C-alpha positions in Angstrom: 30.2 9.7 14.5 27.7 12.1 16.2 24.8 10.8 18.2 21.5 10.0 16.4 18.8 12.5 17.2 15.2 11.5 17.9 12.6 13.4 16.0 10.9 15.6 18.6 7.5 15.6 17.0 7.5 11.8 16.6 8.4 11.2 20.3 5.3 13.2 21.3 3.0 11.4 18.9 3.9 7.7 19.2 4.4 5.2 22.0 5.8 1.7 21.9 3.7 -1.2 23.2 5.1 -4.1 25.2 4.9 -6.4 22.1 6.8 -3.8 20.0 3.9 -2.3 18.1 3.6 1.5 17.8 0.5 3.2 19.2 -0.9 6.4 17.7 -3.9 8.7 18.2 -6.5 9.6 15.6 -6.5 13.0 13.9 -9.5 15.4 13.6 -10.5 15.4 17.3 -9.0 18.8 18.4 -11.5 21.5 17.2 -14.5 22.1 14.9 -16.3 19.3 16.7 -19.9 20.7 16.4 -20.4 19.4 12.8 -19.0 16.0 13.6 -21.4 13.2 14.5 -21.2 11.8 18.1 -20.4 8.3 16.9 -17.5 9.7 14.8 -16.1 11.7 17.7 -16.2 8.6 19.9 -14.4 6.5 17.3 -11.7 9.2 17.0 -11.1 9.0 20.8 -9.9 5.5 20.6 -6.2 4.9 19.8 -4.9 3.0 16.9 -1.7 1.2 15.7 0.7 2.4 13.0 0.3 0.5 9.8 2.9 -2.1 9.1 4.2 -0.3 6.0 5.0 2.8 8.1 6.5 1.0 11.2 10.1 1.2 9.8 9.8 5.0 9.1 8.4 5.7 12.6 11.0 3.6 14.3 13.7 5.5 12.4 12.3 8.8 13.6 12.3 7.4 17.2 15.9 6.3 16.8 15.2 2.6 17.0 16.0 1.3 13.6 
């Protein structure tokens, strides 16, 4: 059986925490920032966690499930 491949785009976007949760970044913080409110841009800077319904899919892309 061939080796399982990790999804290259997923390994750049997600990180695993010490407790096994998956960290992610918020979208919409790359460009066209002039029309976005300062508070909104600050909220987008903070990281987030992958929702529990998507954890299995993300772990599969990372080769962990």
